[in-house]
C-alpha positions in Angstrom: -137.8 61.9 32.2 -140.0 63.7 34.7 -142.6 61.8 36.9 -144.2 62.5 40.2 -142.7 61.3 43.5 -145.7 59.0 44.0 -144.7 57.0 40.9 -141.2 56.0 42.3 -140.4 52.6 43.8 -138.2 51.6 46.7 -134.6 52.2 46.0 -135.2 54.8 43.3 -133.2 58.1 43.5 -134.5 61.3 42.1 -134.2 65.1 42.3 -137.0 67.5 43.0 -137.8 69.3 39.7 -141.0 71.3 40.5 -144.2 71.5 42.4 -147.4 70.9 40.5 -150.7 72.7 41.4 -150.5 72.9 45.1 -151.6 75.6 47.5 -149.0 78.1 48.7 -149.4 76.8 52.3 -148.6 73.2 51.3 -145.7 74.4 49.1 -144.2 76.2 52.2 -144.6 73.0 54.2 -142.7 71.0 51.6 -139.9 73.6 51.5 -139.7 73.6 55.3 -139.3 69.8 55.3 -136.3 70.2 52.9 -137.9 69.3 49.6 -136.6 72.3 47.7 -136.2 72.2 43.9 -132.9 70.6 43.0 -132.7 68.4 46.2 -131.7 64.8 45.7 -133.4 62.0 47.6 -133.8 58.3 47.7 -137.1 56.3 48.3 -136.3 54.1 51.3 -139.6 52.3 51.8 -143.1 52.2 50.5 -145.8 50.9 52.8 -147.5 47.6 51.7 -150.7 49.5 50.7 -148.7 52.2 49.0 -149.1 54.9 51.6 -147.0 56.5 53.2 -143.6 56.8 51.4 -140.4 57.1 53.4 -137.6 59.2 51.8 -134.0 59.9 52.7 -133.5 63.6 52.2 -130.4 65.6 53.3 -129.3 62.8 55.7 -132.7 62.3 57.5 -135.8 60.2 56.9 -139.0 61.9 55.8 -142.4 60.3 55.5 -145.1 61.7 53.3 -148.5 60.5 52.1 -148.9 59.4 48.5 -151.5 62.1 47.7 -148.9 64.7 48.9 -146.2 63.0 46.8 -148.4 63.4 43.7 -147.8 67.2 43.6 -144.0 66.9 43.5 -142.5 66.5 40.0 -139.1 64.7 40.0 -136.4 63.8 37.6 -134.9 60.3 38.1 -131.2 60.2 38.8 
């Protein structure tokens, strides 16, 4: 089942499936941060108001905003 990264909860693990309608500059930014298609990650924390979201990707912690997370389609693991 594919959902967006913004819909995941703390402790959920998923794999990046695709990028939805985002500009090429933003897509390059996500790729540079290590969120390439096929990459597995775990949601470590979600802030009390839901923004930002902390992920563990490739052995490091990455924090992204919820609106940025909405353009990343993921498949739950």
